[in-house]
Every structure is written in C-alpha cells, then in structure tokens.
VEXNU-829267 format. One record per residue: residue in three letters; x, y negated, z negated of N, C-alpha, C, O in turn. Coordinates in steps of 0.2 Angstrom, whole numbers, padded with zeros to 4 digits, always signed. Each point is the difference from the previous one (the first is absolute). Layout:
BEGIN
ALAXYZXYZXYZXYZ;...
***
This chain:
BEGIN
MET-0027-0244+0036+0006+0003+0002+0000+0002+0005-0006+0002+0001;GLY+0010-0002+0005-0002+0001+0008+0002+0008-0001+0002+0003-0005;ARG-0004-0002+0012-0001+0010+0001+0008+0001+0001+0002+0005-0003;SER+0005-0009+0008+0006+0002+0001+0003-0002-0007+0006+0002-0002;THR-0010-0006-0001+0003+0002-0007+0000+0005-0007+0004+0002-0004;LEU-0011-0002+0006-0002+0007-0004+0003+0007+0003+0003+0005-0003;ARG-0005-0005+0008+0008+0008+0002+0005+0001+0001+0002+0005+0002;TRP+0000-0010-0004+0010-0002-0004-0003+0002-0003-0004+0004+0001;LEU+0006-0008-0008-0005+0002-0007+0000+0008-0001+0003+0004-0003;LEU-0010-0003+0006+0001+0009+0000+0004+0002+0001+0004+0003-0004;THR-0001-0003+0011+0004+0004+0001+0008-0001-0004+0003+0005-0001;ALA-0002-0010-0001+0003-0001-0006+0002+0005-0005+0005+0003-0001;THR-0012-0003-0003-0001+0002-0005-0003+0007+0000-0004+0002-0005;LEU+0005+0002+0013-0003+0007-0003+0005+0003-0001+0006-0002+0002;LEU-0007+0008-0007+0003+0003-0007+0003+0008+0003+0005+0002+0000;LEU-0012+0000+0003+0000+0008+0001+0006+0003+0000+0005-0003+0002;GLY-0005+0007-0003+0005+0002-0002+0005-0005+0002+0006+0001-0002;SER-0075+0053+0033-0005+0002+0000+0000+0008-0002+0004+0004+0002;SER-0008-0004-0006+0003+0007+0000-0004+0004+0006-0004-0001+0005;ARG+0009+0007-0008-0002+0004+0004-0008+0004+0000-0003+0001-0005;GLY+0000+0002+0013-0004+0002-0002-0002+0008+0000-0005+0003+0000;GLN+0012+0000-0002-0002+0009-0001+0002-0001-0007+0002-0005-0002;ALA-0003+0010-0003+0000+0001-0007+0007+0004+0002+0002+0004+0004;GLN+0002-0008-0009+0008+0005+0000+0000+0000-0007-0002-0004-0004;THR+0005+0010+0003+0005-0001-0007+0009-0004-0001+0005+0001+0005;ARG-0004-0006-0010+0005-0003-0002+0005+0005-0005-0002+0003-0005;VAL+0006-0002+0006+0005+0005-0003+0005-0006-0003+0004-0002+0004;PRO-0004+0001-0009+0007-0004+0000+0005+0003-0004+0000+0004-0004;GLY+0005-0006+0006+0009+0005+0001+0003+0004+0006+0006+0002+0000;LEU-0010-0001+0005-0002+0003+0008+0007-0003+0003+0004+0004+0001;ALA-0003-0011-0001+0004-0006+0003+0005+0003+0000+0000+0005-0004;PRO+0007-0007+0008+0007+0002-0001+0004-0005-0002+0005+0000-0002;VAL-0009-0007+0001-0001-0006-0003-0001-0003-0005-0005+0003+0000;GLU+0005-0007-0005-0004-0004-0004-0003-0007+0003+0003-0004+0003;PRO-0011+0005-0008-0004-0007+0007+0003-0005-0003+0002-0002-0005;ASP-0002+0001+0010+0001-0010-0001-0004-0003-0007-0005+0004-0001;ARG+0007-0008-0002-0002-0003-0007-0005-0005+0003+0003-0004+0004;VAL-0008+0002-0005-0002-0008+0003-0004-0003-0003-0005+0002-0001;THR+0007-0009-0003-0006-0002-0003-0004-0005+0004+0003-0003+0005;ILE-0009+0002-0006-0005-0006+0003-0001-0006-0003-0002+0001-0006;LEU+0003-0006+0008-0002-0005-0002-0004-0003+0006+0001+0000+0006;THR-0008-0005-0009-0004-0003+0004-0001-0008+0000-0005+0000-0004;ILE+0006-0005+0006-0001-0008+0000-0007+0001+0003-0003+0004+0004;ARG+0000-0012-0008-0009+0003+0004+0002-0011+0001+0004-0003-0004;VAL-0008+0001+0009+0001-0009-0001-0008-0001+0004-0002+0002+0005;GLY-0002-0005-0009-0006-0002+0003-0008+0005-0003-0001+0006-0001;ARG-0002-0010+0002-0006+0003-0005-0005+0007+0008+0000+0000+0006;ALA-0001+0002-0010-0006+0004+0002+0006+0008+0003+0001+0001+0006;LEU+0001+0002-0010+0005+0004+0001-0001+0006-0004-0002-0001-0006;PRO+0003+0009+0009-0003+0004-0006+0005-0002-0007+0005-0004-0001;PRO-0007+0008-0002+0005+0002-0005+0006+0000+0000+0002-0002+0005;LEU+0002+0003-0009+0009+0002+0000-0001+0009-0001+0004+0004+0003;VAL-0009-0003-0007+0000+0006+0000-0001+0003+0004+0004+0005+0002;ALA-0009-0006+0002-0002+0002+0006+0005+0001+0007-0001+0004+0005;PHE+0006-0010-0005+0006-0001+0005+0003+0006-0002+0000+0005+0003;GLN+0004-0005-0010+0006+0004-0003-0002+0009+0005+0004+0003+0003;GLU-0011-0001-0006-0003+0006-0001+0001+0001+0009+0004+0004+0002;ARG-0008-0008+0001+0002+0001+0009+0006+0001+0002+0001+0003+0005;ALA+0003-0007-0010+0008+0000+0005+0001+0006-0005+0006+0000+0003;ARG-0005+0005-0008+0001+0006-0001-0001+0004+0001+0004+0005+0000;GLN-0011-0005+0004-0002+0005+0003+0002+0002+0007+0001+0005+0002;SER-0001-0012+0000+0005+0000+0009+0010+0003-0001+0003+0004+0003;VAL-0002-0007-0009+0007+0004+0000+0000+0006-0002+0004+0004+0001;GLU-0009-0002-0004+0001+0008-0004-0002+0005+0006+0003+0005+0001;ALA-0007-0007+0004-0004+0003+0006+0005+0001+0005+0001+0005+0003;HIS+0004-0010-0002+0003-0001+0005+0009+0000+0001+0003-0003+0004;MET-0001+0006-0011+0007-0003-0001+0003+0006-0006-0003+0004-0004;HIS+0009-0004+0007+0002+0006-0007+0004-0005-0004+0006-0002-0001;ALA-0012-0001-0003+0002-0003-0006-0007+0000-0006-0006+0001+0001;GLU+0012-0003-0007-0005+0001-0006+0001-0009-0002+0005-0004+0000;ILE-0012+0004-0003-0001-0006-0002+0001-0001-0010-0002+0004-0005;VAL+0004-0010+0005+0005-0004-0005-0004-0005+0000+0000-0005+0004;SER-0005+0006-0012-0005-0004-0001+0003-0006-0003+0005+0001-0002;MET-0005-0007+0001+0001-0008-0002-0003-0002-0006+0002-0005-0003;ASP-0009+0009+0002-0007-0001-0005+0003-0005-0005+0000-0006+0000;GLU+0004+0014-0004+0002-0003-0006+0003-0007+0000-0001-0004-0004;LEU+0006+0004+0008+0005-0003-0001-0005-0009+0003+0003-0004-0003;LEU-0006+0003+0006-0003-0006+0003-0005-0003-0006-0001-0005-0001;THR-0001+0014-0004-0007-0003-0007+0008-0004-0004-0001-0006-0002;ARG+0009+0008+0001+0001-0002-0005+0004-0006+0000+0000-0004-0005;LYS+0002+0003+0012+0001-0006+0001-0004-0002+0003-0001+0002+0006;GLY-0002-0009-0008-0005-0001+0003+0001-0005+0007-0004-0001+0005;SER+0010-0003-0007+0003-0006+0006+0002+0004+0006-0001-0003+0006;LEU+0003+0011-0006+0005+0001+0004-0004+0002+0008+0002+0003+0005;GLN-0009-0005-0007-0005+0002+0007+0002-0007+0005+0001+0000+0006;LYS-0001-0006-0012-0002-0005+0004+0010-0004+0005+0002-0003+0005;GLU+0004+0010-0013+0006-0003+0003+0001+0004+0009+0003-0003+0004;LEU-0006+0010-0004+0002+0002+0005-0003-0005+0007+0004-0002+0005;ALA-0009+0001-0005-0004-0004+0003+0006-0007+0004+0001-0002+0006;GLN+0002+0000-0014+0004-0005+0004+0007+0005+0003+0006-0002-0001;CYS-0007+0005+0003+0007+0006+0002+0001-0004+0009+0005+0001+0004;LYS-0014-0004-0004-0001-0001+0011+0005+0003+0003+0003-0003+0004;GLY-0001+0011-0005+0001+0005+0004+0010+0002-0001+0003+0004+0003;ASP-0001-0007-0007+0005+0000-0003+0004+0006-0005+0000+0000-0006;PRO+0004+0006+0010-0001+0006-0001+0004+0000-0009-0001+0002-0006;ARG+0008-0008+0008+0003+0003-0006-0004-0005-0007+0002+0000-0006;CYS-0007-0002+0008-0007-0003-0006-0001+0005-0001+0003+0002-0005;PHE-0006+0002+0006-0005+0004+0000+0003+0006-0006-0002+0004-0005;ALA+0010-0003+0009+0004+0004-0002+0003-0003-0007+0000+0004-0005;ARG+0001-0009+0005+0001-0003-0006-0004+0001-0005+0002+0001-0006;LEU-0009-0001+0006-0008-0002-0006+0000+0008-0001+0002+0002-0005;LEU-0003+0002+0009+0000+0009+0001+0005+0004-0004-0001+0005-0004;SER+0007-0008+0006+0006+0003-0003+0001+0004-0008+0000-0004-0005;GLY+0000+0011+0005-0001+0000-0008-0003+0002-0002+0001+0004-0005;THR-0009-0006+0008-0007+0001-0002-0005+0003+0004-0006+0001-0002;VAL+0008+0002+0009-0004+0003+0005+0006+0003+0004+0004-0002+0003;ASP-0008+0010-0004+0007+0005+0001-0002+0003+0008-0001+0006+0001;ALA+0000-0010+0005+0000+0001+0005+0003-0002+0004+0004-0004-0001;ARG-0004+0007+0007+0005-0005+0003-0004-0005+0007+0002-0006+0002;TYR-0008+0008+0000-0001-0006+0004-0007-0004-0002-0004+0004-0002;LEU+0004-0009+0003-0005-0005-0002-0004-0001+0005+0004-0001+0005;LEU-0013+0002-0003-0002+0001+0004-0007-0007+0000-0006+0001-0003;VAL+0007-0004+0006-0004-0008-0005-0005+0000+0006+0001+0002+0005;LEU-0009-0004-0007-0003-0002+0004-0002-0009+0000+0002-0003-0005;THR-0004+0002+0008-0001-0008+0001-0006-0002+0004+0000+0001+0006;ALA-0005-0004-0009-0007+0001+0000-0001-0008+0000+0003-0003-0004;SER-0007+0000+0007-0001-0008+0003-0007-0001+0001-0001+0001+0006;ASN-0004-0003-0009-0007-0004+0005+0002-0007-0002+0002-0002-0006;GLN-0002-0001+0011+0000-0008-0003-0001-0004+0010+0002+0003+0005;ASP-0005-0008-0007-0003-0003+0008-0001+0004+0006+0002+0000+0006;ASP-0007+0004-0010-0003+0007+0006+0006+0004+0004+0000+0002+0005;LEU+0004-0002-0009+0009+0003+0004-0002+0005-0007-0002-0002-0006;ARG+0003+0011+0009+0001+0003-0002+0005+0005+0002+0000+0003+0005;LEU+0006-0003-0011+0006+0003+0003+0001+0004-0007+0000-0002-0006;LEU+0003+0010+0009+0004+0006-0003+0003+0001+0000+0002+0000+0006;GLY+0004+0001-0011+0008+0001+0005+0003+0004-0005-0002+0001-0005;ALA+0008+0003+0009+0003+0005-0007+0006-0001+0002+0003-0003+0004;ARG+0000+0006-0010+0009-0001+0001+0003+0003-0004+0000-0002-0006;LEU+0004+0009+0007+0005+0002-0002+0006+0000-0001+0004-0002+0004;ILE-0003+0005-0010+0008-0005-0001+0002+0004-0006-0002+0001-0006;ASP+0008+0002+0010+0005+0004-0005+0005-0004-0006+0005-0005+0000;LEU-0008+0009-0006+0003-0006-0004+0006+0001-0003+0003-0004-0004;LYS-0001+0010+0008+0008+0002-0002+0006-0002+0005+0006+0000-0002;THR-0006-0001+0007+0002-0004+0007-0001-0007+0001+0004-0003+0003;LEU-0013+0000-0008+0000-0007+0000-0002-0001+0008+0001-0006+0002;SER-0004+0009+0003-0001-0002+0007-0008+0003+0000-0004+0004-0003;VAL+0002-0008+0008-0007+0003+0001-0002+0005+0006+0003+0000+0006;VAL-0007+0005-0008+0001+0004+0005-0004+0001+0005+0001+0005+0004;GLY-0005-0009-0003-0006+0000+0005-0006-0005-0002-0002+0002-0005;GLU+0001-0006+0008-0008-0004-0002-0003-0004+0005+0002-0002+0005;ALA-0010+0001-0007-0005+0000+0007-0004-0005-0004-0001+0000-0006;VAL-0003-0004+0011-0004-0004-0002-0003-0001+0004+0002+0000+0006;ASP-0012-0002-0007-0002-0001+0003-0009-0003+0000-0003+0000-0005;GLU+0001-0002+0011-0009-0003-0004-0003+0007+0001+0001+0005+0004;LEU-0006-0008-0009-0005+0006+0001-0005+0000+0006-0001-0006+0001;GLY-0003+0011+0003-0002-0003+0006-0008+0003-0002-0001+0005-0003;GLY-0002-0009+0006-0009+0000+0001-0003+0001-0011+0000-0003-0006;THR-0002+0009+0008-0002+0001-0006+0004+0004-0005-0003+0003-0005;GLN+0010-0002+0006+0002+0005-0002+0002-0003-0009-0001-0005-0002;THR+0002+0011-0002+0002-0002-0007+0005+0000-0002+0003+0005+0002;PHE+0000-0009-0006+0007-0001-0004+0001+0011-0004+0006+0002-0001;LEU-0010+0001+0000+0002+0005-0002+0001+0004+0005+0004+0004-0001;ASP-0008-0003+0008-0001+0004+0005+0008+0000+0005+0003+0004+0003;ALA+0000-0013-0004+0006+0001+0004+0005+0001-0004+0005-0003+0002;ILE-0005+0006-0006+0006-0001-0009+0004+0007+0007+0005-0002+0002;PRO-0007+0007+0001+0003+0006-0001+0005-0001+0007+0006+0002+0000;ALA-0009-0005+0006+0004-0004+0006+0002-0004-0002+0006+0003+0001;ARG-0005-0008-0004+0005-0005-0005+0004+0004-0001+0005-0001+0003;ILE-0004+0007-0008+0008+0003-0001+0003+0003+0004+0006+0000+0000;GLN-0011+0004+0004+0003+0003+0005+0005-0002+0004+0004+0004+0002;ALA-0005-0011+0001+0001-0006+0004+0009-0001-0005+0005-0001+0003;SER-0006+0001-0008+0005-0002-0006+0006+0004+0001+0005-0002+0001;VAL-0009+0010-0001+0004+0006-0003+0007+0001+0008-0001+0000+0006;PRO+0007+0002-0009+0003+0004+0005-0005+0006+0003-0004+0003-0004;LYS+0004-0001+0014-0004+0005+0000+0001+0006-0001-0004+0005+0001;ASP+0013-0004-0004+0001+0007-0001-0005+0003-0008-0002+0005-0001;ARG+0002-0014-0005-0002+0003-0003-0009-0001-0001-0003+0000-0005;TRP+0000+0000+0011-0006+0003+0001-0004+0004+0002+0001+0001+0006;ASP-0005+0000-0009-0001+0010+0001+0006+0003+0003+0001+0003+0005;PRO+0003-0003-0011+0004+0008+0003-0001+0006+0000+0005+0004+0002;PHE-0012-0002-0005-0002+0005-0001+0001+0008+0005+0003-0001+0005;GLY-0005+0005-0006-0004+0004+0002-0003+0007-0004+0001+0000-0006;GLN-0004+0004+0010-0006+0005-0004+0003+0009+0001+0004+0002+0003;LEU-0008+0000-0008+0003+0005+0002-0007+0007-0005+0000+0002-0005;GLN-0004+0000+0010-0005+0005-0001+0000+0006-0001+0000+0004+0004;ILE+0002-0003-0011+0001+0007-0003-0005+0006+0001-0005-0003-0003;ASP+0003+0010+0005-0006+0002+0001+0002+0007-0003+0005+0003+0002;ILE-0008+0001-0007+0004+0004-0005-0007+0005+0002-0005-0003-0001;ASN+0005+0011+0002-0005+0002-0001-0002+0003-0006-0005+0004+0001;GLU+0009-0004-0007-0007+0000-0008+0001-0005-0001+0005-0003+0000;PRO-0010+0002-0003-0002-0007-0005+0004+0002-0007+0004+0005+0001;GLY-0004-0007-0005+0005-0003-0008+0005+0001+0001+0003+0003-0005;ALA+0002-0002+0011+0007+0001+0001+0004-0006-0003-0001-0006+0003;GLN+0005+0006-0008+0003-0006+0001+0007-0004+0005+0006+0001+0002;VAL-0010-0004+0000+0006-0004+0003+0004-0003+0000-0001-0006-0002;ARG+0008+0007+0004+0006-0005-0003+0001-0003+0008-0003+0003+0004;ILE+0007-0011-0003+0002-0002+0005+0008-0004-0002+0000-0006-0002;ASN+0007+0012+0004+0004-0004-0003+0002+0005-0007+0006+0001+0001;GLU-0009+0002-0005+0001-0001-0004-0004-0002-0007+0002+0002-0006;ARG-0007-0006+0009-0002-0004-0002-0010+0001-0001-0003-0002+0005;ILE-0001+0004-0010-0007+0002+0001-0005-0005+0002-0003-0004-0004;VAL+0002+0007+0009-0006-0005+0003-0008+0001-0002-0004-0004+0002;GLY+0003+0008-0004-0006+0004-0004-0002+0006+0003+0004+0003+0004;LEU-0009-0001-0004-0003+0007+0002-0005+0000+0008-0005-0005+0002;SER+0008+0014+0002-0004-0004+0005-0008+0001-0002-0003+0003-0004;PRO-0001-0006+0009+0001-0001+0005+0005-0010+0000-0001-0004-0005;VAL+0004+0003+0008+0004-0009-0001+0000-0003+0005+0002-0006+0000;GLY-0005+0011+0006-0001-0005+0004+0006-0004+0005+0004+0003+0004;LYS-0005-0010-0006+0005-0005+0005+0004-0003-0006-0003-0003-0005;VAL+0010+0003+0007+0003-0003-0005+0006-0007+0005+0005+0001+0003;GLY-0009-0008-0007+0001-0006+0006+0007-0002-0003+0002+0003-0005;PHE+0000-0008+0007+0003-0007-0003+0007+0004+0001+0005-0003-0002;LEU-0004+0009+0004+0008+0002+0002+0004-0004+0003-0003-0003+0004;LEU+0010+0002-0004+0004-0002+0002+0004+0004+0006+0001+0006-0001;PRO+0001-0008+0006+0004+0007+0006+0006+0004-0005+0005-0002-0003;GLY-0008+0007+0004+0006+0005-0001-0002+0007+0001-0004+0001+0004;THR+0006+0003-0008-0002+0010+0001-0002-0001-0007+0004-0004-0004;TYR-0010+0006+0002+0000+0004-0006-0003+0008-0002-0005+0004+0003;GLN+0009-0001-0008-0002+0008+0000-0006-0001-0006+0000-0003-0005;VAL-0004+0007+0009-0009+0001-0004+0000+0008-0003+0000+0006+0002;ALA+0000-0007-0008+0000+0008-0003-0008+0001-0004-0003-0004-0003;ALA+0000+0010+0004-0009+0001-0002+0001+0007-0004+0004+0004+0002;SER-0006-0003-0009+0001+0005-0003-0007+0000-0003-0004-0004+0000;LYS+0003+0011-0003-0006+0004-0004+0000+0007-0004+0002+0006+0001;ASP-0004-0009-0006+0001+0009-0003-0002+0005+0003-0006+0002-0001;GLY+0009+0003+0005-0003+0004+0002-0001+0004+0010-0001+0004+0004;TRP+0004-0014-0006+0001+0001+0009+0008-0001+0000+0003-0002-0005;SER+0000+0003+0012+0005+0000+0001+0003-0009+0003-0004-0003+0003;SER+0010+0001-0004+0001-0007+0002-0001-0001+0006-0001+0004+0004;ALA+0000-0009-0002+0001-0002+0005+0005-0008+0002-0003-0005-0003;THR+0007+0003+0006+0005-0005+0001+0000-0002+0006-0002+0004+0005;GLY+0004-0010-0003-0001-0005+0007+0003-0006+0000+0001-0002-0005;SER+0001-0002+0011+0001-0005-0001-0001-0001+0009-0002+0004+0005;ALA+0003-0013-0006-0007-0003+0004+0004-0007+0001-0001-0005-0004;ASN+0004+0004+0008+0002-0006+0004-0006-0006+0000-0005+0001+0005;VAL+0004-0007-0009-0002-0005+0002+0001-0006-0001+0003-0003-0004;GLU-0004+0000+0011+0003-0008+0003-0006-0004+0000-0005+0001-0001;ARG+0008-0006+0002-0001-0007-0002-0007-0002+0004+0001-0002+0005;ASN-0008+0002-0007-0004-0001+0000-0005+0006+0005-0005-0001+0004;GLY+0008+0006-0005+0000+0008+0003-0005+0004-0007+0000-0001-0006;GLN-0004+0006+0009-0001+0005-0004+0001+0007+0002-0004+0003+0004;ALA+0009+0001-0007+0003+0006-0001-0004+0005-0003-0003-0002-0005;ALA+0001+0008+0007-0004+0005-0003+0004+0007-0003+0004+0002+0003;LEU-0006+0000-0009+0004+0006+0000-0006+0005-0006-0002-0002-0005;GLN+0001+0010+0010-0003+0004-0003+0003+0004-0003+0003+0004+0003;LEU-0003-0003-0009+0002+0005-0005-0004+0008-0002-0004-0001-0005;ASN+0005+0004+0005-0003+0007+0000+0001+0004-0006+0004+0005+0001;LEU-0008-0005-0006+0002+0005-0006-0004+0006+0001-0005+0000+0002;GLN+0009+0009-0004-0002+0005+0000-0003+0002-0006+0002-0004-0004;ALA-0008+0009+0000+0000+0003-0005+0004+0006+0000+0000+0004+0005;LEU+0003-0005-0012+0005+0005-0003-0005+0006-0002-0005-0003-0002;ALA+0005+0007+0001+0000+0008-0002-0003-0004-0009+0004-0003-0003;ARG-0011+0006+0002+0002-0002-0009+0003+0007-0003+0001+0006+0002;PRO-0001-0011-0007+0005+0008-0007-0005+0006+0000+0002+0006+0000;GLU-0011-0009-0001-0003+0005-0001-0003+0004+0003-0004+0004-0002;ASP+0005-0005+0009+0001+0005+0006+0005+0002-0001+0000+0005-0004;GLU+0007-0007+0006+0004+0008+0000+0001+0002-0005+0003+0006+0001;GLY-0005-0007-0009-0001+0004-0006-0005+0005+0001+0001+0005-0003;SER-0007-0006+0006-0006+0005+0001+0001+0005+0001-0004+0004-0001;VAL+0009-0003+0005+0001+0008+0005+0004+0003-0003+0001+0005+0004;TRP+0002-0006-0011+0004+0004-0003-0004+0005-0004-0001+0006+0001;PRO-0001-0009-0004-0006+0005-0006-0003+0003+0004+0000+0006+0000;TRP-0004-0008+0006-0004+0006+0004+0006+0007+0002-0002+0006+0000;ILE+0009-0008+0002+0003+0005-0001+0002+0006-0005+0002+0006+0001;LEU-0003-0012-0007+0003+0004-0007-0006+0003-0001+0001+0002-0006;GLY-0006-0001+0008-0007+0001-0001+0002+0005+0004+0003+0005-0003;ILE-0003-0005+0007+0001+0009+0001+0005+0003+0000+0000+0007+0000;GLY+0006-0010+0000+0005+0007-0003-0001+0000-0007+0004+0003-0003;GLY-0008-0005-0001-0004+0001-0007-0005+0008+0001+0001+0005-0004;VAL-0005-0006+0008-0004+0007+0004+0004+0005+0002+0000+0006-0002;LEU+0004-0009+0006+0006+0005+0002+0006+0003-0004+0005+0002+0002;VAL-0007-0004-0009+0008+0000-0004-0005+0008-0002+0001+0006+0001;VAL-0009-0011-0005-0006+0007-0004-0001+0004+0002-0003+0005-0003;GLY+0003-0005+0010-0003+0006+0006+0005+0005-0003-0002+0005-0003;ALA+0010-0008+0005+0006+0004+0002+0001+0005-0007+0001+0006-0001;ALA-0003-0011-0005+0000+0003-0008-0005+0004-0001-0001+0003-0005;VAL-0003-0003+0009-0008+0005-0002+0002+0007+0007-0002+0006-0001;THR+0004-0007+0005+0002+0005+0005+0007+0003-0005-0001+0005-0003;ALA+0005-0007+0003+0007+0002-0004-0004+0007-0008+0000+0006-0001;ALA-0004-0012-0002-0004+0006-0005-0002+0007+0002+0002+0005-0003;VAL-0007-0005+0010-0003+0004+0002+0005+0005+0005-0002+0005+0004;VAL+0007-0006-0005+0005+0004+0005+0004+0004-0007+0002+0006-0001;VAL-0003-0013-0003+0004+0006-0006-0003+0005-0003+0002+0005-0002;SER-0011-0006+0002-0002+0005-0003-0003+0005+0004-0005+0003-0001;GLY+0008-0002+0006-0001+0006+0004+0006+0002+0000+0000+0005+0004;GLY+0005-0006-0006+0005+0006+0000+0001+0004-0006-0005+0000-0004;GLU+0009+0004+0004+0000+0007-0004-0001-0004-0008-0004+0001-0004;ASP+0010-0004+0002+0000-0003-0007-0006-0004+0000+0001-0006+0002;VAL-0005+0007-0004-0007-0002+0000-0002-0002-0008-0001+0004-0004;ASP+0002-0011+0003-0001-0001-0008-0006+0004-0002-0005-0002+0004;PRO+0002+0008-0009-0002+0003+0001-0009-0005-0005-0006+0002-0002;SER+0008-0006+0001-0003-0004-0005-0006-0002+0005-0006+0000-0002;PHE+0008-0003+0009-0001-0003+0006-0006+0005+0003+0001+0004+0004;CYS-0006-0005-0005-0005+0005+0005-0008-0004+0003-0004-0003-0004;SER+0004+0003+0006-0007-0003+0004-0007+0003+0000-0006-0003+0001;ALA+0008+0010-0001-0007+0006-0001-0005-0002-0005+0001-0001-0006;ARG-0008+0002+0009-0005+0002-0005+0002+0003-0006-0001-0002-0006;ASP+0002+0009+0008+0001+0004-0004+0005+0001-0006+0001+0006+0000;PRO+0001-0009-0003+0007+0004-0004+0004+0005+0002+0006+0000+0003;ALA-0009+0006-0004+0002+0004+0000+0006+0003+0007+0004+0004+0000;LEU-0009-0008+0004+0003+0000+0008+0005-0002+0000+0004+0000+0004;CYS-0003-0005-0010+0010-0004+0001+0005+0006-0002-0001+0004-0004;PRO+0008-0004+0008+0005+0005-0002+0001+0000-0008+0003+0004-0003;
***
C-alpha cells in the first residue's frame, strides 16, 4: 500500500470525535453549563502498536484535563456486541454511519475517534471529533509521528488539533485563602471542603460566590471573577466569637458578691436591731448572765 493511499485511508477513517503542572481541586457541578458528553473509539491498523486500553486511557486523560467534558464509556457496549468495533471501523469516517450504529446505545453527544497505523515504516496518528446530533465533523487532524515520538505521546496534541480552540483549555483558577483552618467552604452554595482548600481549578469563566463558616467563628463571604486561563484570588477572614462559658462566668462572680452583700446587710440589720430599746431579752452575749437585762 502506497503512502498517499494509506494517508487517504487514514483521513477517511478518522473518527475521533498535558495534564496541568500544579495540583488543583476540581469540583463537579460548578459550571453554568453541562459538560459535553464524549465517547472515545480507537482504530488500530498494523503491528507493534500499544494496547487498545493504553490508547483509550491516554485519550481520556487528555480530554478530561483540557475540556469541559464527561467521558461516556463504550466498553460494555463493545463487549456485548463483539462485531461493533469492526462495524464502526467500516464507517470510514461517515458521521451518519456512526450515528446509526450508536443511536440508542450510547448517551453521548460527541464521538472522538483515534486512528493509529504502523505499516510500511509509515506511522500515522489521526483524530476526528464528530457531532452525533448534527451528523457533522467538528474537527480533525492527521499526521506522521516524527523521530522517536510514540503514539501515546502524540495523542494529546493530535486531539487538541481536532478540537475547536474555544473548547480546549477554557478554564480559569481560583485561589482561596482563609485565615482559620477547618472552616467549611462553599462555592456557589456547593460544598468544596474544609480550609485550607488552596486552588480550585477547571472553572469556566464567570463570577463565583464563596462562603466560609465554622462553629465559634463569624462567617465570611466574598466573590471573585474568573477569566479563561487566568487565576483569581480571594482572601476570607473569620472572626472568633465570644465563648458562651466566658460570657456566663461573670455573672456567678457578681451574684457571689451580691450574696455576700445581702448576708452582710442582714447581719448589720440584726446588730442594729439588737442595739435598740426593744431588744429581745433572750438575746445577750455577756459572759455573766447576771449582767443581762
């Protein structure tokens, strides 16, 4: 098979449709729009190719790291219908063919297909992203692998080339700093975790409302505007509230003094009464009873 024929074949049969360096939290459900539902198919032609599961896993990692998307697995379907893989390969890139075979079986909007070939010393890797609803090709890319580049290493760049630019890395980040550890943190009313939460990533552009609360501390709220490929920062400061035991401890002390004062007043009153003319004759403190009146 000649190079031009093989290249045409790979382009016709394309069906497809770096992880970030800093650790960041990803919180599902914060995006204002639902993620795209994407299913992945890999077609391999030739020998000495990586295992199918390796292709699928690397493609999944690339999509999840760089797109607002949810991966829909076809593993169960392919296992149940053993001939489906071959039938899909025979679609030769026709979106209608893919839609017909997958309709009612896979709940996905997009089909991402990788096509890898290692024949006649020609190593080609292609990607195509297909909209199964509109039956149209969203994007595609195919090229030779250069030098010592491996199929798996080339997957992220090939997928990126087949995806519209506005859908690749559309995210921003939000750095949240809270002065008190162990505070519950919410973003848009959704619990993120306990402080320190650090950096929240994979956020679509927009304004996010953040709240922090902890027993014994006043709550704090704030908002931050996240831009694409940008990093916003928000500082929230909680203030310690007076503890109930501290507030209550003053009153027993005052009541104690009051009690002494009351008792003292009673004794004084008794002394005053005992010194008057109408003294109870039975009350006398003299040593000699004869001296008592």
